[in-house]
C-alpha positions in Angstrom: -3.2 37.1 3.9 -2.1 41.2 4.0 1.2 42.1 5.3 2.6 45.8 4.4 6.2 45.9 4.0 8.1 47.1 0.8 11.2 45.9 -0.7 13.7 47.2 -2.9 15.5 44.5 -5.3 18.3 44.7 -8.2 19.1 41.2 -9.1 17.3 37.5 -8.7 20.3 36.9 -6.1 19.0 39.0 -4.0 15.3 38.0 -4.1 16.9 34.6 -2.9 19.0 35.9 -0.5 16.1 37.9 1.1 13.9 34.8 0.9 16.6 32.9 3.1 16.4 35.6 5.7 12.6 35.2 5.8 12.5 31.9 6.3 15.7 31.4 8.9 14.2 33.4 12.0 13.6 31.1 14.6 10.0 31.5 15.8 8.4 30.0 19.2 4.8 31.8 19.3 2.1 31.3 17.0 2.0 34.7 16.6 5.9 34.9 15.3 5.3 32.4 13.1 2.1 33.7 11.3 4.3 37.5 10.7 6.8 34.8 8.8 4.6 33.2 7.0 2.7 36.5 5.8 6.3 38.0 5.2 6.8 34.5 2.9 3.8 34.8 1.2 3.6 38.8 0.7 7.4 38.9 -0.9 7.3 35.6 -3.0 3.9 37.3 -4.5 5.1 40.5 -5.1 8.1 39.6 -7.3 6.3 36.3 -8.4 6.3 37.8 -12.3 10.0 38.7 -12.0 11.5 36.2 -10.4 9.6 33.3 -10.2 8.7 32.6 -13.8 9.3 29.0 -14.2 8.1 26.1 -12.5 11.7 25.1 -11.0 11.6 28.6 -9.6 8.2 28.3 -8.2 9.5 24.7 -6.7 12.5 26.4 -5.4 10.7 28.5 -3.6 8.4 26.2 -1.9 11.5 23.9 -0.6 12.9 27.1 0.6 10.1 27.1 3.3 9.8 23.2 3.8 13.7 22.8 4.8 13.6 25.7 7.1 13.7 25.8 10.8 9.9 27.1 11.3 8.8 24.3 9.0 10.7 21.8 10.8 9.6 22.9 14.2 6.1 23.5 13.7 4.9 21.4 10.5 1.7 20.7 11.7 1.1 24.7 12.4 2.5 25.8 9.2 0.7 23.0 7.2 -3.0 23.9 8.9 -2.1 27.4 7.8 -1.6 27.3 4.4 -4.4 24.8 4.0 -7.1 27.4 5.1 -5.0 30.0 3.1 -6.3 27.7 0.3 -9.5 27.8 1.3 -9.9 31.3 1.6 -7.6 33.0 -0.9 -9.0 34.2 -3.9 -5.8 35.8 -5.7 -4.2 34.0 -8.1 -0.3 34.4 -7.4 -1.1 33.4 -3.6 -2.9 30.3 -4.6 -0.1 29.5 -6.9 2.5 29.5 -4.2 0.3 27.8 -1.6 -0.7 25.3 -4.2 3.3 24.7 -4.8 3.9 24.4 -1.3 1.1 21.9 -0.4 2.2 19.8 -3.3 5.8 19.2 -2.5 4.9 18.6 1.1 2.1 16.2 0.6 4.4 14.4 -1.7 7.1 13.9 0.9 4.7 13.2 3.6 0.9 12.0 2.7 -0.2 12.8 6.1 -0.8 16.7 4.3 -3.1 15.1 2.0 -5.0 13.4 4.7 -4.9 16.8 6.7 -6.4 18.3 3.6 -9.4 15.8 3.2 -10.0 16.5 6.7 -10.4 20.2 6.6 -12.2 19.9 3.1 -10.2 20.8 0.9 -11.5 18.8 -1.7 -14.3 20.5 -2.7 -12.6 23.7 -2.7 -10.1 22.2 -5.2 -13.0 21.1 -7.4 -14.3 24.8 -7.3 -10.6 26.3 -8.4 -10.1 23.7 -10.9 -13.4 24.5 -13.0 -13.1 28.1 -12.6 -12.6 29.0 -16.2 -10.5 32.4 -15.2 -7.5 29.9 -13.9 -6.6 28.5 -17.7 -5.6 32.2 -17.9 -3.0 30.9 -15.5 -1.8 27.8 -17.0 1.0 26.9 -14.3 -1.4 27.2 -11.5 -4.6 25.3 -13.2 -1.5 22.3 -13.7 -0.4 22.7 -9.9 -4.2 22.6 -9.2 -4.9 19.5 -11.4 -1.6 18.1 -9.8 -2.9 18.7 -6.0 -6.3 17.1 -6.5 -4.9 13.9 -7.9 -2.2 13.4 -5.5 -5.0 14.1 -2.5 -7.2 11.5 -4.3 -5.0 8.8 -4.7 -3.7 8.0 -1.3 -6.7 7.7 0.3 -10.6 7.2 -0.1 -12.4 10.2 -0.5 -16.0 10.9 1.3 -19.2 10.4 -0.4 -19.9 13.6 0.5 -16.4 15.0 -1.6 -17.2 12.7 -4.5 -20.7 14.5 -4.5 -19.3 17.6 -5.2 -18.5 16.1 -8.7 -21.0 17.1 -11.4 -21.4 16.1 -15.1 -20.3 19.8 -15.6 -16.9 19.4 -14.3 -16.0 15.8 -15.8 -17.2 17.2 -19.4 -14.7 20.2 -18.9 -11.9 18.1 -18.1 -12.7 16.6 -21.3 -13.0 19.1 -23.6 -9.5 20.6 -22.0 -8.1 17.3 -23.3 -9.8 17.4 -26.5 -8.8 21.2 -27.5 -5.0 20.3 -26.4 -2.9 18.7 -29.0 -2.8 14.8 -29.4 0.7 14.8 -27.9 0.7 12.5 -25.0 3.9 14.5 -23.8 2.1 17.5 -23.5 3.0 18.8 -19.6 -0.4 19.9 -19.5 -2.4 16.9 -20.9 -1.5 14.2 -18.2 -2.4 16.0 -15.0 -6.0 16.2 -16.5 -6.0 12.7 -17.7 -4.8 11.1 -14.0 -7.6 13.5 -12.5 -10.1 11.6 -14.5 -8.6 8.2 -13.7 -8.5 8.7 -10.2 -11.8 10.0 -9.8 -13.0 6.6 -11.6 -11.1 4.7 -9.3 -12.8 6.3 -6.4 -16.2 5.8 -7.3 -15.2 2.3 -7.7 -13.7 2.1 -4.3 -16.6 3.8 -2.7 -19.3 1.8 -4.6 -18.0 -1.4 -2.5 -18.5 0.2 0.8 -21.8 -1.6 2.8 -25.1 0.6 3.5 -23.3 3.3 1.0 -26.0 5.5 -1.0 -25.2 4.7 -4.5 -23.4 7.4 -6.5 -23.4 7.2 -10.4 -19.9 6.9 -11.8 -20.0 10.4 -14.0 -16.8 9.2 -15.4 -18.4 6.3 -17.1 -21.7 8.3 -17.6 -19.6 11.0 -19.4 -18.3 8.1 -22.0 -21.8 6.7 -22.4 -23.6 10.2 -23.0 -21.0 12.3 -24.7 -18.1 9.5 -25.8 -17.8 10.1 -29.7 -17.2 13.6 -28.5 -13.9 12.8 -27.0 -11.8 10.5 -28.8 -8.5 12.1 -28.2 -8.7 10.6 -24.4 -9.3 7.3 -25.5 -6.1 7.6 -27.7 -3.9 9.1 -24.8 -4.8 6.4 -22.4 -3.9 3.5 -24.4 -0.5 5.4 -25.4 -0.1 6.1 -21.6 -0.6 2.2 -20.9 1.8 1.3 -23.5 4.6 3.3 -21.9 3.6 3.3 -18.0 6.2 1.3 -15.8 4.4 2.6 -12.4 2.5 -0.1 -11.3 0.1 2.1 -9.5 -1.1 4.1 -12.8 -1.5 1.0 -14.7 -3.9 -0.4 -12.3 -5.6 3.2 -12.7 -5.8 3.0 -16.6 -6.9 -1.0 -16.3 -9.6 0.0 -13.9 -11.2 2.3 -16.3 -10.8 0.1 -19.2 -12.7 -2.6 -17.1 -15.9 -0.6 -17.0 -15.8 0.8 -20.4 -15.6 -2.7 -21.9 -18.3 -3.9 -19.6 -20.8 -1.5 -20.4 -23.0 -1.8 -24.0 -23.6 2.0 -24.3 -19.2 2.1 -23.9 -17.9 -1.1 -25.1 -17.2 0.5 -28.8 -15.6 3.8 -27.4 -12.4 3.2 -29.1 -11.6 3.6 -32.9 -11.0 -0.3 -34.0 -7.2 0.7 -34.8 -6.8 1.7 -31.6 -8.5 -1.4 -29.8 -5.3 -3.2 -31.8 -2.9 -1.5 -30.3 -4.4 -1.5 -27.1 -4.6 -5.7 -27.7 -0.9 -5.8 -28.8 -0.1 -3.7 -25.4 -2.0 -6.2 -23.2 -0.6 -9.3 -24.6 3.1 -8.0 -24.5 2.6 -7.0 -20.9 0.9 -10.1 -20.0 4.0 -11.9 -21.2 6.2 -9.4 -19.9 5.4 -9.8 -16.4 7.4 -12.5 -14.0 6.3 -15.2 -12.5 6.1 -16.5 -9.0 5.7 -12.9 -7.5 2.6 -12.3 -5.8 3.0 -8.6 -6.6 3.1 -9.2 -10.3 0.5 -12.4 -10.4 -2.0 -9.8 -9.0 -1.2 -7.4 -12.0 -1.7 -10.3 -14.1 -4.7 -11.0 -13.0 -6.1 -7.4 -13.6 -5.0 -7.9 -17.0 -6.5 -10.6 -17.6 -10.0 -9.2 -16.1 -9.6 -6.5 -18.8 -8.5 -8.8 -21.5 -12.2 -10.9 -21.1 -14.7 -7.9 -22.1 -12.6 -6.2 -24.9 -12.5 -9.6 -26.5 -16.2 -10.3 -25.7 -17.5 -6.6 -26.4 -15.6 -4.6 -28.1 -15.4 -4.5 -32.0 -12.9 -7.4 -32.0 -15.8 -9.7 -32.0 -17.2 -8.4 -35.1 -14.1 -8.2 -37.8 -14.3 -11.0 -40.0 -10.2 -11.5 -39.7 -10.2 -11.1 -36.0 -7.4 -9.5 -34.8 -4.4 -11.6 -33.8 -6.6 -14.3 -33.1 -4.0 -17.0 -33.0 -1.6 -14.9 -31.0 -4.0 -14.2 -28.4 -4.8 -18.0 -28.1 -0.8 -18.5 -27.9 -0.4 -16.3 -25.0 -3.4 -17.8 -23.3 -2.2 -21.1 -23.6 1.2 -19.9 -22.4 -0.3 -18.3 -19.3 -2.4 -21.6 -18.6 1.2 -23.6 -18.2 0.9 -25.1 -21.8 1.8 -24.3 -25.3 0.1 -25.0 -28.6 1.0 -28.7 -28.6 -0.5 -29.2 -24.9 2.9 -29.8 -23.2 4.3 -28.0 -20.4 5.0 -24.5 -20.9 8.9 -23.5 -20.3 7.6 -19.4 -19.5 6.0 -19.8 -16.5 6.6 -21.0 -12.9 3.5 -23.4 -11.8 0.4 -21.5 -12.8 -1.9 -20.1 -9.8 -5.3 -21.3 -10.2 -7.1 -17.4 -10.6 -4.8 -17.2 -13.6 -5.8 -20.7 -15.0 -9.5 -19.5 -14.1 -9.3 -16.4 -15.9 -7.7 -17.6 -18.8 -10.2 -20.1 -19.3 -12.7 -17.4 -19.3 -10.9 -15.6 -22.0 -10.7 -18.7 -24.2 -14.4 -18.9 -23.6 -15.1 -16.1 -26.2 -17.3 -17.1 -28.6 -14.9 -15.7 -31.4 -11.9 -17.2 -30.2 -13.9 -20.7 -29.7 -14.2 -20.6 -33.3 -10.2 -20.7 -33.9 -9.6 -23.3 -31.2 -8.6 -26.8 -33.1 -10.9 -29.6 -31.8 -9.1 -32.7 -30.8 -10.1 -35.8 -32.2 -9.4 -39.1 -30.0 -9.5 -42.6 -31.4 -12.8 -44.6 -30.1 -11.7 -47.2 -27.7 -11.7 -50.9 -29.2 -14.7 -53.0 -27.8 -15.7 -56.6 -28.4 -17.5 -57.2 -31.3 -20.3 -59.0 -29.4 -20.9 -55.7 -27.0 -21.6 -52.6 -29.3 -20.2 -49.4 -28.2 -23.0 -47.4 -26.4 -24.4 -43.9 -27.9 -22.4 -41.2 -26.8 -24.1 -38.7 -24.3 -26.0 -35.4 -25.3 -23.8 -33.1 -24.7 -23.7 -29.4 -26.3 -21.2 -26.7 -25.8 -22.6 -23.3 -26.8 -21.7 -20.0 -26.6 -23.9 -17.5 -25.3 -23.7 -14.4 -28.0 -24.5 -11.5 -26.1 -22.6 -12.0 -23.0 -19.8 -13.9 -24.1 -20.1 -16.6 -21.2 -19.9 -20.7 -22.1 -22.7 -22.9 -21.2 -22.7 -26.6 -20.9 -25.7 -28.4 -21.8 -26.0 -31.9 -21.3 -29.5 -34.3 -21.3 -31.4 -31.2 -21.5 -29.9 -29.4 -18.0 -28.1 -26.4 -18.6 -25.3 -24.9 -16.8 -24.2 -21.7 -16.9 -20.3 -21.5 -16.2 -20.4 -17.5 -15.8 -22.1 -16.6 -12.3 -23.7 -13.3 -12.9 -25.8 -11.9 -15.9 -27.0 -8.3 -15.6 -29.3 -6.1 -17.5 -29.5 -2.1 -17.2 -32.4 -0.9 -14.8 -32.5 2.4 -16.6 -31.6 4.4 -13.9 -28.0 4.3 -14.3 -27.2 1.4 -11.8 -26.8 -2.3 -12.7 -29.5 -5.2 -12.0 -28.1 -8.5 -11.9 -30.7 -10.9 -12.6 -33.4 -12.4 -9.8 -31.6 -15.5 -9.6 -28.5 -14.3 -8.5 -27.1 -13.4 -4.7 -28.7 -10.4 -3.2 -25.2 -9.6 -2.5 -23.7 -9.7 -5.9 -26.8 -7.8 -6.9 -26.1 -4.7 -4.5 -22.3 -4.9 -5.4 -22.7 -4.9 -9.1 -25.2 -2.3 -8.8 -22.8 0.1 -6.5 -19.6 -0.8 -8.5 -20.5 0.4 -12.0 -23.3 3.1 -11.6 -24.1 2.1 -15.3 -25.8 -0.8 -17.1 -23.3 -4.1 -18.1 -25.7 -5.0 -21.0 -23.3 -7.3 -22.7 -20.9 -8.3 -19.9 -22.3 -11.0 -17.7 -18.8 -10.4 -15.5 -19.2 -11.4 -11.8 -19.4 -9.3 -9.1 -16.4 -10.8 -7.5 -14.6 -10.2 -10.3 -15.6 -6.4 -10.4 -14.9 -6.4 -6.6 -11.3 -7.8 -7.2 -10.4 -5.2 -10.0 -11.7 -2.5 -7.7 -9.6 -3.6 -4.7 -6.4 -4.0 -6.5 -4.2 -1.4 -5.8 -0.7 -0.5 -5.2 1.4 2.2 -3.7 2.6 5.2 -5.8 6.0 5.0 -7.0 6.5 0.9 -7.1 7.4 0.4 -10.4 6.3 -3.1 -12.6 9.0 -5.8 -12.6 9.8 -7.0 -16.5 11.4 -10.0 -17.7 13.1 -8.1 -19.9 15.0 -6.5 -17.2 15.5 -10.3 -15.4 17.2 -11.4 -18.9 
C-alpha cells in the first residue's frame, strides 16, 4: 500500500498525537476507509525505526486502530483489507505492523482467525516464517510464529493447508530451537515450540476425519529420522509441562508425548535423566488434579494414556533399578481408589470406570508387575475324605514387546489389549488383520508412523486426539483447594 504523504515530527509525543488523528476520522465509504488505512500503514512504517522500537510500542500502535471509530464501525471490512495486505506484501516493516494488528485482533475475537483460514492465509504464513531473511528481524519472525500458532489452535485446518507443511519447514523450526539457548524462558523459544505442538495436534485431528486422504505426521517423522540431532526440544518440552498451568497447552504437550512413546523409532528420543524428570512431573500432576470434576477427570485420563507407553516403551523399562517403581505403583493404587493395604483411599472421590481401566493398563506393564507383591491366601479347609481338586491351569504373562497382558487358561489365550500394530514401511500404521477394519483405518490415519511396540487401542489414540480445551482455561489444583 503506497501513500505519498510526508510528515515532519520533532518528538515521540507528536508521533502518537498524529496517529490518533489518523484513526479518529469518520469514514462512511470504502474509499475513505482505504485512505485512512493507507495513511495508518504509511505513517507507522515510516517512523517504525524511530518510534516503534519495542514490542510494547508495536502493540500500542495496533490497539490505536483496534479501539478506533473506523474499526468499530467497519470491523469486517478493515479485517479483510489487512488480510489482503498480509497476502500481498513483501515489505518487512509493513508485514510487522499488519501481523501485529491481526494477532491482537484475533486474540480478542477468534472470528478473525477463521476469516484468515478462509482467505488462505495459512500457506502464506508458512512461507513468511520459513523465509530465512525474516530472521534478520526477530520481532517480525516472532509475530508471524505467534500468528501461525493462534490461527491453528482455535480451528481445524484443511487437508490442503496442512499439505503445505513439508519436512524442510519442520526441520527448520527444530534447528531454530537447537541454535538458541537452552533457556526455555527465551522469548523467541516458546513461539517456535508451540507451533510444532499445534501442528502435531492438527495432524492428529485430521487423521480422524472419515474418508480423508492419509497425511503423514511430519512432526513425528522428523523425530523418527532426525531426533538425535534435536535434543534441546525434548528438554524444553519437559520443562514446559512442568510449569504449564493452562490446560490447552498441557494437552498439546501430552499429545506429542503420547505419539513419541507409541512409536519404536521415537520411544527412546529423550535422555534417561529427562525421562526421570518427566515421570516425576506426570506423577505429581496426576495426584494434584482434583476429583469429581469432568474437566479434570478427562485430563487425568490423558495423563494416564501417556504414562502407559512411557512406562512400557521408553528406557524406563530397561533400567535395572526401575526408577521410582514403588512411587509409580503407589500413585496408581491411589488413583484406583485403593491404598497399599487394599483399603479405600482418602485421596479421591469415587473413581470413574475409565480411570480404573487406564490404571490397570499401566499396572500391567511388565517391569511394574515384577514389583507387585503376590498375595497368598490360605487354602479352604475341606473334609479329609474329599481331597481338594487340583487348581486350574492358569498362567498370567506379559508380552514384552508391546507391554500388553494376556491370560492363559486351559490352552486358551485372551489378549486384554485390543489392538496390536505393525509398521507397514510406508509411514503408516497397519494393525494386525484380526482387528476390525475401523480400528485399522483409524490407527493408520492417526499416527502416520509405525507403532511396533505400542499395542495401544485405536480408541485410546482417538480419545487423546479428541481431548481439547479452550485457550485460557487453567488447570485446577489440589494445592489451590487447600
